[in-house]
C-alpha positions as CSV (number, residue, x, y, z in Angstrom):
1,X,-18.0,-89.6,90.8
2,X,-20.8,-91.0,93.0
3,X,-21.5,-87.6,94.5
4,X,-21.8,-85.9,91.1
5,X,-24.0,-88.7,89.7
6,X,-26.3,-88.4,92.7
7,X,-26.5,-84.6,92.2
8,X,-27.2,-84.9,88.5
9,X,-30.0,-87.5,89.2
10,X,-31.6,-85.2,91.8
11,X,-31.6,-82.3,89.3
12,X,-33.1,-84.4,86.5
13,X,-35.9,-85.5,88.9
14,X,-36.6,-81.9,89.8
15,X,-36.5,-80.8,86.2
16,X,-38.9,-83.5,85.1
17,X,-41.3,-82.7,87.9
18,X,-41.3,-78.9,87.2
19,X,-41.2,-78.8,83.4
20,X,-41.9,-82.2,81.7
21,X,-44.6,-84.0,83.6
22,X,-48.2,-83.7,82.5
23,X,-49.3,-82.7,85.9
24,X,-46.5,-80.2,86.5
25,X,-47.4,-77.0,88.4
26,X,-48.2,-73.9,86.4
27,X,-48.8,-70.3,87.1
28,X,-52.5,-70.9,87.0
29,X,-52.1,-73.4,89.9
30,X,-50.2,-70.7,91.8
31,X,-52.9,-68.1,91.2
32,X,-55.6,-70.6,92.4
33,X,-53.6,-71.4,95.5
34,X,-53.2,-67.7,96.3
35,X,-57.0,-67.1,95.9
36,X,-57.7,-70.1,98.2
37,X,-55.6,-68.4,100.8
38,X,-57.5,-65.2,100.4
39,X,-54.6,-63.4,98.6
40,X,-54.7,-61.6,95.4
41,X,-52.4,-62.8,92.6
42,X,-49.9,-60.2,91.4
43,X,-50.9,-58.9,88.0
44,X,-48.3,-59.2,85.2
45,X,-50.2,-56.9,82.9
46,X,-48.1,-54.2,81.3
47,X,-51.2,-52.2,80.4
48,X,-52.2,-52.0,84.1
49,X,-48.6,-51.2,85.0
50,X,-48.7,-48.3,82.5
51,X,-51.8,-46.9,84.2
52,X,-50.0,-46.5,87.5
53,X,-46.6,-45.8,86.1
54,X,-44.5,-43.0,87.6
55,X,-44.4,-39.8,85.7
56,X,-41.0,-39.3,83.9
57,X,-40.0,-36.6,86.4
58,X,-40.8,-38.9,89.4
59,X,-38.9,-41.7,87.8
60,X,-35.9,-39.4,87.3
61,X,-35.9,-38.4,91.0
62,X,-36.3,-42.1,92.0
63,X,-33.3,-43.1,89.9
64,X,-31.2,-40.3,91.3
65,X,-31.7,-41.7,94.8
66,X,-30.5,-45.2,93.8
67,X,-26.9,-45.7,94.9
68,X,-24.4,-46.3,92.2
69,X,-26.8,-45.5,89.3
70,X,-24.9,-44.3,86.2
71,X,-26.1,-41.4,84.1
72,X,-26.4,-43.7,81.0
73,X,-29.1,-45.7,82.7
74,X,-31.0,-42.5,83.5
75,X,-30.8,-41.3,79.9
76,X,-32.2,-44.5,78.5
77,X,-34.9,-44.7,81.2
78,X,-36.0,-41.1,80.3
79,X,-36.2,-42.0,76.6
80,X,-38.4,-45.0,77.4
81,X,-40.5,-43.0,79.8
82,X,-41.1,-40.0,77.4
83,X,-41.4,-41.8,74.1
84,X,-42.5,-45.4,74.9
85,X,-40.3,-47.0,72.3
86,X,-39.4,-50.7,72.2
87,X,-36.1,-51.8,73.9
88,X,-35.1,-53.5,70.6
89,X,-35.4,-50.1,68.9
90,X,-33.1,-48.5,71.4
91,X,-30.6,-51.2,70.5
92,X,-30.8,-50.3,66.8
93,X,-29.7,-46.7,67.6
94,X,-31.6,-43.4,68.2
95,X,-31.1,-39.8,67.2
96,X,-32.3,-37.3,69.7
97,X,-32.7,-33.6,68.9
98,X,-34.2,-30.5,70.5
99,X,-37.1,-28.5,69.1
100,X,-37.3,-24.8,68.9
101,X,-40.3,-24.7,71.3
102,X,-38.4,-26.4,74.2
103,X,-39.4,-30.0,73.4
104,X,-37.6,-33.1,72.0
105,X,-37.6,-34.9,68.7
106,X,-36.6,-38.6,68.4
107,X,-35.8,-40.5,65.3
108,X,-36.5,-44.2,65.7
109,X,-35.7,-47.2,63.4
110,X,-38.5,-49.7,63.7
111,X,-37.8,-53.2,65.2
112,X,-40.8,-55.2,64.0
113,X,-40.6,-54.4,60.3
114,X,-41.3,-56.5,57.2
115,X,-42.4,-55.8,53.6
116,X,-45.9,-54.9,54.8
117,X,-45.6,-54.7,58.6
118,X,-44.4,-52.0,60.9
119,X,-42.7,-48.6,60.2
120,X,-39.0,-48.6,59.1
121,X,-38.5,-45.1,60.4
122,X,-40.6,-42.7,62.5
123,X,-40.0,-39.3,64.1
124,X,-41.6,-38.5,67.4
125,X,-42.0,-35.0,68.9
126,X,-43.1,-34.1,72.4
127,X,-43.4,-31.0,74.6
128,X,-42.8,-30.8,78.3
129,X,-45.7,-30.4,80.7
130,X,-45.5,-28.9,84.2
131,X,-42.8,-29.8,86.8
132,X,-43.5,-33.1,88.4
133,X,-44.8,-34.6,85.1
134,X,-42.2,-34.3,82.4
135,X,-40.5,-30.9,82.6
136,X,-37.4,-32.2,84.5
137,X,-37.1,-35.2,82.2
138,X,-37.2,-33.1,79.0
139,X,-34.7,-30.7,80.4
140,X,-32.4,-33.6,81.4
141,X,-32.4,-35.0,77.8
142,X,-32.0,-31.5,76.3
143,X,-28.8,-31.2,78.3
144,X,-27.7,-34.6,77.1
145,X,-28.2,-33.4,73.5
146,X,-26.0,-30.3,74.2
147,X,-23.2,-32.4,75.7
148,X,-23.2,-35.5,73.3
149,X,-25.0,-34.5,70.1
150,X,-27.9,-36.8,70.7
151,X,-26.8,-40.1,69.1
152,X,-27.4,-43.1,71.4
153,X,-27.5,-46.8,71.1
154,X,-28.4,-49.3,73.9
155,X,-26.6,-52.6,74.5
156,X,-28.3,-55.6,76.0
157,X,-26.6,-54.9,79.3
158,X,-28.0,-51.3,79.2
159,X,-31.6,-52.6,78.7
160,X,-31.2,-55.1,81.6
161,X,-29.9,-52.3,83.8
162,X,-32.8,-50.0,82.9
163,X,-35.3,-52.7,83.7
164,X,-33.7,-53.5,87.0
165,X,-33.7,-49.8,87.9
166,X,-37.3,-49.3,87.0
167,X,-38.4,-52.3,89.1
168,X,-36.5,-50.8,92.0
169,X,-38.3,-47.5,91.5
170,X,-41.8,-49.1,91.3
171,X,-42.7,-52.8,91.3
172,X,-43.9,-53.9,87.9
173,X,-42.5,-50.9,86.1
174,X,-40.7,-51.6,82.8
175,X,-40.1,-50.0,79.4
176,X,-43.2,-51.7,78.0
177,X,-45.3,-50.3,80.8
178,X,-44.3,-46.8,79.6
179,X,-45.1,-47.9,76.0
180,X,-48.6,-48.5,77.2
181,X,-48.7,-45.2,79.0
182,X,-47.5,-43.2,76.0
183,X,-49.9,-45.1,73.8
184,X,-52.7,-43.8,76.0
185,X,-51.5,-40.3,75.5
186,X,-51.2,-40.8,71.7
187,X,-54.7,-42.2,71.5
188,X,-56.2,-39.3,73.4
189,X,-54.5,-36.6,71.3
190,X,-53.4,-38.0,67.9
191,X,-56.3,-40.2,66.8
192,X,-56.0,-43.7,65.4
193,X,-53.6,-42.9,62.5
194,X,-51.4,-40.7,64.7
195,X,-51.3,-43.4,67.5
196,X,-50.3,-46.0,65.0
197,X,-47.5,-43.9,63.6
198,X,-46.4,-43.1,67.2
199,X,-46.2,-46.8,68.1
200,X,-44.6,-47.9,64.8
201,X,-47.6,-49.8,63.4
202,X,-48.5,-49.9,59.7
203,X,-52.3,-50.2,60.4
204,X,-54.7,-48.7,62.9
205,X,-55.8,-52.1,64.4
206,X,-52.6,-53.3,66.3
207,X,-52.9,-50.4,68.7
208,X,-55.9,-52.0,70.3
209,X,-53.5,-54.0,72.5
210,X,-51.9,-50.8,73.9
211,X,-53.3,-48.4,76.5
212,X,-56.6,-46.6,76.6
213,X,-57.5,-43.1,75.7
214,X,-59.3,-42.7,79.0
215,X,-56.1,-43.7,80.9
216,X,-54.2,-40.7,79.6
217,X,-52.9,-38.5,82.4
218,X,-51.2,-35.7,80.4
219,X,-47.7,-36.5,81.7
220,X,-46.3,-35.9,78.2
221,X,-47.6,-33.6,75.5
222,X,-47.4,-35.5,72.2
223,X,-47.2,-33.0,69.4
224,X,-46.4,-35.0,66.3
225,X,-45.7,-38.5,65.0
226,X,-44.4,-38.9,61.4
227,X,-43.9,-42.4,59.9
228,X,-42.2,-43.5,56.7
229,X,-45.2,-45.6,55.6
230,X,-48.8,-44.5,55.4
231,X,-51.0,-46.0,58.0
232,X,-53.5,-48.4,56.5
233,X,-57.1,-48.0,57.7
234,X,-58.7,-51.4,58.7
235,X,-62.3,-52.2,58.9
236,X,-62.4,-52.2,62.7
237,X,-64.3,-49.0,63.1
238,X,-68.1,-49.3,63.9
239,X,-70.1,-48.9,60.7
240,X,-72.1,-45.8,60.2
241,X,-75.9,-45.8,60.0
242,X,-75.9,-45.7,56.2
243,X,-73.5,-48.7,56.1
244,X,-75.7,-50.7,58.5
245,X,-78.7,-50.1,56.3
246,X,-76.8,-51.2,53.2
247,X,-75.7,-54.4,55.0
248,X,-79.2,-55.2,56.1
249,X,-80.6,-54.5,52.6
250,X,-77.9,-56.8,51.1
251,X,-78.7,-59.6,53.4
252,X,-82.4,-59.3,52.8
253,X,-81.9,-59.3,49.0
254,X,-79.7,-62.4,49.2
255,X,-82.1,-64.3,51.4
256,X,-83.8,-67.1,49.4
257,X,-87.6,-67.3,49.3
258,X,-89.0,-69.9,51.7
259,X,-90.5,-72.9,49.9
260,X,-92.9,-73.6,52.7
261,X,-94.6,-70.2,52.2
262,X,-98.2,-70.9,51.2
263,X,-99.8,-69.0,48.3
264,X,-102.7,-66.8,49.2
265,X,-106.1,-68.5,48.7
266,X,-107.9,-67.6,45.4
267,X,-110.5,-64.9,45.6
268,X,-114.0,-66.3,45.8
269,X,-116.4,-65.2,43.1
270,X,-120.0,-64.5,44.1
271,X,-122.8,-65.7,41.8
272,X,-124.5,-63.1,39.7
273,X,-128.1,-62.4,40.4
274,X,-130.6,-63.6,37.8
275,X,-132.4,-60.3,37.5
């Protein structure tokens, strides 16, 4: 009993020092310590990870070289890499189908959905690009559709296994890194409304947190994104020249006159000549 009490006391002291004290160490302290040593802190940004993410074909080859890796993990990893869906959406169930042009079509039930938020259902279509980008990955999933029919649902254990496999293939790689990568492709080819439908957003503003159009590498050819709700256009786009003139004119018209402004002096009259 004395040994267990001492062990519990030590754990409580460590827990208080790490998580409860006001001066407990944080990740910012670790980053500052690394910079003081001349080392660069490791970035946790999923957007940056998406910029340097392996192409779907290269990811498939890397997973094939991992010992003991089951085909189910490879299938889910290819869906994440090609379509950039959320892991929670994979857990709700997916329907994968082939297109007549050699591509893939995926029906996704949205995860972050409310009365006005998100897309309850969306259908995403892609086409393969050259070998080394996504041709092998698309062919792999088309074979899966022929063998199983295309219905798939991920368990929490499946998602954990996919994340572990991706980290082994490349440090920092994850399903959300591929979500950023595919968002870049959608922004570059589908416009704001198309990118919102692809990501499962109900407005064209939320996509600002995902990817960049200039970061698109063409690894996947996005052909269509259809959502069950229309995408709302928000006032985030820069105003046109006419809109800016109207805004300036409205502000000038609403500006009150300054009371300190002095009236112009009266005009001086010259005396009339007597002749």
